[in-house]
BAPABA-701223 format. One record per residue (C-alpha): residue in three letters; x, y, z. Coordinates in pm, whole numbers, plus 32768, in hexadecimal, padded with zeros to 4 digits. Example, Ala and Ser with C-alpha at 12.3 -4.5 7.8 and 13.67 -1.06 7.14 Angstrom:
BEGIN
ALA84CE7E3E830C;SER85577F9682CA;
***
This chain:
BEGIN
MET800080008000;GLY812B80EB7FD9;TRP809081A07EAB;LEU7F5E820D7F79;THR804082A78081;ARG810183677F77;ILE7FBA83F47EDE;LYS7F3B84528039;ASP8080850C808E;SER808585CB7F44;LEU7F1986387F72;LEU7F5C86AE80D7;SER808787798067;LYS7FB888237F58;ILE7E9F8874804F;LYS7F9888FF814D;LYS802989ED804A;LYS7ECE8A87800E;ILE7E7B8AB48184;PRO7F128BE9822E;LYS80338BAC831F;LYS7F788C388451;ASP7E4E8B508417;LEU7F368A2583F8;GLU7FDD8A748543;SER7E8D8A8F85F9;VAL7E1289458563;GLU7F54889385CE;LYS7F388927872E;SER7DD088B3875C;ARG7E2A875B86DA;LEU7F40873887DF;GLU7E5B87AC88F9;LYS7D5686A8889C;LYS7E6285998898;ILE7EE285F989F7;LYS7D7C85FB8A84;LYS7D3584A689EB;GLU7E72840E8A86;ALA7E16849E8BDD;VAL7CB983FF8BCB;VAL7D4E82AB8B6D;LYS7E4182BC8C96;LYS7D2383088D8A;GLU7C5781E28D04;VAL7D8180F68D28;TYR7DBF81718E8C;LYS7C4F81338EE8;THR7C4D7FD28E5B;GLU7D8B7F828F1D;LYS7CE37FF8905F;ILE7BA77F2E9020;GLU7C557DE88FC2;PRO7D9D7DE1907C;THR7DA97C6B90C7;ILE7CF07BD08FA2;ASP7DBA7AB98F0D;ILE7DC67A748D98;LYS7D4179138DD2;GLU7C0F79A48E8E;LYS7BC67A8D8D68;ILE7BC579658C7C;ILE7ACE78A98D5B;LYS79E279D88D7D;ASP79E57A1D8C06;PRO7A0578D18B4B;LYS79AB797089FE;LYS7AF17A3189FA;LYS7C1B795989AB;GLU7D62798E8A5D;GLY7E547A6C89A1;THR7D537AD08893;PHE7C9F7C0D882C;PHE7B247BC9884B;GLY7B757A5A880F;LEU7BE27AA186AC;PHE7D487B1A868E;LYS7E667AA48767;LYS7F207BB7881B;LYS80967BBD87F9;GLU812A7B278931;LYS826D7BA789C4;PRO83857AB28977;LYS83D779E98AAD;GLU853C79E28B24;ILE85DE789E8AB2;GLU867B77E88BD4;LYS87E9779C8BA3;ILE880B76248BAF;LYS894B75B18C48;LYS89C874A08B65;ASP8A6573788C0B;PRO8BC3732B8B8E;GLU8BA9725C8A51;LYS8BB370EE8AAB;LYS8CCE70348A09;LYS8C5D6F4988FA;SER8C926DDA8939;TRP8DA86D3A886E;PHE8CA66C7887A2;GLN8BF46DBC8741;LYS8D3F6E5D86DE;LEU8D9F6D2B8617;LYS8C4D6D24856A;THR8C676E978518;GLY8DCD6E6A84A0;LEU8D6F6D4683C0;PHE8C376DF5833B;LYS8CC46E2281DB;SER8D176CB081C1;SER8BD66C318268;GLU8AF86D1C819E;LYS8B926CA1805A;ILE8B596B3380B8;SER89FF6B678156;GLN89746C29802C;GLY8A106B357F38;VAL89796A057FE8;LYS88276AB47FF8;LYS88276AEE7E7F;ILE8895698B7E2E;PHE879E68D37F10;ILE865369867ED2;ASN854F68737EA1;LYS8653678C7E09;LYS86BB66297E45;LEU882665DB7E81;ASP8897656A7D28;ILE89D465797C56;GLU898D66E17BE8;THR895E67687D4A;LEU8A8F66AA7DC6;ASN8B6767447CB4;GLU8AE368A07D09;LEU8B2968687E7C;GLU8C8967EC7E38;GLU8CD169207D64;LEU8C486A027E7A;LEU8D2A69617F81;ILE8E5C69837EA1;MET8E0A6AF57E6E;ALA8DFE6B1C7FEB;ASP8F666A977FF2;LEU8F17694C8099;GLY8FF368B87F8A;PRO8FA867B37E7B;MET8FFB66887F5A;ALA8F2066F9807C;ALA8E0467687F94;GLU8E0066177EE1;LYS8E0C65578029;LEU8CEC662080C5;THR8C0766017F96;ALA8C4C64897F7F;GLU8BF0645B80F0;LEU8AB3652780BF;ALA8A5764547F8E;ASN8A8563118056;GLU8984637E8157;LYS888F645D809B;PHE889F64057F27;ASP875164177E6C;LYS86A864AC7FA0;ASN860D66017FD5;VAL86F266C780BA;LYS86C968208151;PRO87E5691F813F;VAL8808692382BC;GLU882C67A582BF;VAL894867BE81C2;ARG89FB68CA8290;GLU89D267FF83D1;PHE8A5C66C88325;LEU8B8867888298;ALA8BCD682B83EA;LYS8BD466D78494;LYS8CC666438395;ILE8DA96778839B;GLU8DB267678517;GLU8E1C65F78509;THR8F3F66508422;LEU8FB0678384E6;GLU8FA166D6863A;ASN90E7662685DF;VAL91A2677285B6;ALA90FB685186BB;LYS9206683C87C7;PRO9274693E88C8;LEU93DB69B688ED;VAL946468E58A0B;LEU958169798ADA;THR967A68A68B99;PRO9686690E8D08;LYS97C2697B8DC3;ILE988B69CE8C88;THR98AA6AF38B97;ASN97C46A998A75;VAL98486B298930;VAL97446B788823;LEU97D96BCB86D0;VAL96D66C8685FD;VAL96FF6C7B8483;GLY96306CF1835D;VAL96216DD2822D;ASN962B6F488273;GLY94C76FCA8294;THR942B6E8D8321;GLY94156F21847F;LYS954E6E8B8521;THR959D6FB985F9;THR94356FF18668;THR94096E7E86B4;ILE953E6E7E8793;GLY94B96FB28847;LYS93626F1B8883;LEU93EA6DCB88F9;ALA94E16E7B89E0;ASN93C76F478A77;GLN92E96E178AAD;TYR93FC6D488B52;SER94696E738C23;ASN93056E918CA7;GLU931D6D238D10;GLY94496D7E8DE9;LYS955F6D078D01;LYS96AA6DBF8CE9;ILE96D36E288B7D;MET97F46E9D8AA4;ILE97E46F0F8939;ALA99156F128853;ALA98FF6FE98717;CYS99D26F14862B;ASP994A6FA584E7;THR9A6D709784EF;PHE9A2C712C8394;ARG98D271BB83E2;ALA98E772DF84D5;ALA976A730184D6;ALA974271998551;THR983671D8866E;GLU977D731586D8;GLN962E726286CB;LEU96B0713E879B;GLU973D722C889D;ILE95E472CA88CA;TRP9549717088F4;ALA9656711389F2;GLN960172488AC0;ARG948C71F48AB4;SER94D0708D8B1C;ASN95C770E98C2F;ALA96C570118B75;GLU984070248B60;PHE98B770A18A0D;VAL99FA70588952;LYS9A5F710E8814;GLY9BA071508754;SER9C1A72568662;GLN9B7E72578507;GLY9C15714D8426;CYS9CC970978540;ASP9CEE6F1C8541;ALA9B986E868592;ALA9C276D3C8612;GLY9D156DEF8700;LEU9BF46EC18787;ALA9B1D6D8987BB;TYR9C3B6CE4887C;GLU9C626E1B8957;ALA9AE96E22899B;LEU9AE76CB28A00;GLU9C0D6CEB8AEE;LYS9B536E0A8B96;ALA9A0E6D478BA3;LYS9AB16C1F8C52;ALA9B676D058D49;LYS9A1F6DB58DA1;LYS99596C6E8DA9;ILE986B6CE48C99;ASP974B6BF28C51;LEU971A6C4C8AE4;LEU98076CE689E3;PHE97706D548897;ILE98696D808779;ASP97EF6E4E864F;THR98966DFF8501;ALA98B36E9183A4;GLY97B56E388298;ARG98546EA28152;VAL97E76D808074;GLN986D6E307F3C;ASN99CB6DEA7FC8;ARG99766C7E8006;THR9ADC6BFD801B;GLU9B4D6D0C810D;LEU9A166CDD81E3;MET9A466B6681F4;GLU9BAF6B93825D;GLU9B526C968366;LEU9A426BBD8406;ALA9B246A8A8401;LYS9C396B5684A4;ILE9B546BD885BB;ILE9AE86A748610;ARG9C4F69F085FE;VAL9CDA6B0686DE;ILE9BD16AF987F1;ARG9BF5697D87FD;LYS9D6069AE8868;LEU9CD56A4689A6;ASP9BAB695889C5;PRO9B8D682688E0;GLU9A136815891D;CYS99D469708889;PRO98F669E187F0;GLN97DC6926889D;HIS96E769B487A0;CYS970A6A3F8640;LEU95C76AEF85DE;LEU956D6B5A847E;THR94796C7F8459;LEU93966C778329;ASP92B56D86829B;ALA915D6CF08249;THR911F6DF8813B;THR922C6D578061;GLY91516C218037;GLN91F86AFD7F8A;ASN93476BB87F8B;ALA935C6B6080FC;LEU939969F68094;SER94D06A567FCD;GLN954C6B2980F4;VAL953A69F781D6;GLU9603692F80DB;ILE970F6A4080C1;PHE973B6A67823B;LYS973468F1827A;GLU987568E281AE;MET991569F08287;ALA98AD698783E5;GLU97FB687484A5;ILE96A1691284B1;SER95ED689385E8;GLY94A5695385C5;LEU93DB6A5D8510;ILE93326BA4856C;VAL92386C21846A;THR91F16D988470;LYS91076E9083C2;LEU8FE16DA283A3;ASP8EFB6ED183CD;GLY8F736F728289;SER8F436E4481AB;ALA8E396D7980FA;LYS8F346C5B80FF;GLY8F036BCC825D;GLY8EFF6A6F81CA;ILE907A6A7E81A4;LEU909A69E58300;LEU8FFA68A68281;SER90EA689D8158;LEU921368C58246;ALA919167B2832A;GLU915566C18208;LYS92A866FC8162;PHE939A67298287;GLY92EE66BD83C8;LEU93B767C0848D;PRO9324683685DA;VAL9266697F85C5;HIS92A66A278715;ALA91EB6B6F86E7;ILE91206C3C85F0;GLY90F06DB585D2;VAL8FB36E708572;GLY900D6FD985BD;GLU910070E18634;LYS90C070D187AC;ILE918A700188A3;GLU90606F1F88F0;ASP90226EE2877B;LEU91316DD58776;GLN90B86C9A8826;SER90FE6B268832;PHE90696A628711;GLU8F2C699B875C;ALA8EB168B18649;LYS8D3968B78697;GLU8D256A3186C1;PHE8DDE6A67857C;ALA8D10696984B4;ASP8BC369F58533;SER8C326B5C84EE;LEU8CAB6B048390;MET8B586A69833D;GLY8A986B8B83DB;LEU89F96AB584E9;GLU89916B2A8643;LYS8A426A9F8773;
***
């Protein structure tokens, strides 16, 4: 209605021009006087009503006059209510997710891929050759590996062939069979009491070696163990700095050398100090420059040879860290490092950033090496011991 207002204003201005100035002033004065009188009358009426009904409650008014609805004008239009003050809710500290929930969230990309794939394959279909081939292809794409995929589909065919099966039944069956396979490799890292346990950590740069050492050191420190960390990747200054920060967080002893110094000599020095201070657990970080394969092999062999001069039983553990996002490349990494050192167990990291969670099954089928821990995030608590059932259920998107 803006155009009406503009017409009204233009008309008023024209009329005002024709009326003498004195007359205009008297009209304006009388208009203001009337307005003041009107306001005074309204105030008196309000004051009187307040005196007559000082204690009447709103609820009583509603009862006396049921025709009028609360908060309305003659029962027709709702009056605008004053916005009530919103109470500030004190939020409780966020409860930590259970490990299963974290694992399920971390493996979401993998489980979603498998769950949706199974759902598409088994919609009102019998288990026949076509569906089995589609399922096998799906499992291979999820990095379970050709051997594991073929084995799982064959076992499913033996029990359910030519029968109508629901997608959830297929996922439950697969989870059970995956659990049975992984149970053989899901083993904790066992420490020998009353000695200095040496854990040599190897792996390609970028697989999370340094972070894994830091997290393990923190966890064992919280259990009351005396920890020492030796930064024997002497060519990467950033790795040494990162390890030093982790050592401070974990209340662990820290041993480092100058950049480019002899890694084997530094490892020997660290072991000497650890034994003198009766340290329970010594973590030795190592280089991971696979492009210089010959040099790396020689360096790792030298570290093991030198520390064994001080203690023939060392290292008690040689752990290989693997990045789950590399998929089937992790298999070739195991083969490379098995040539360089006696790998005693695996730690698989970055499962939260990958749709290739099935790689653990491939590793178990091909190498049968113990999987001590898996990582699904950046936080300290996001690296936990590997449990076969939890992993299998999470991978298939099943509830606990």
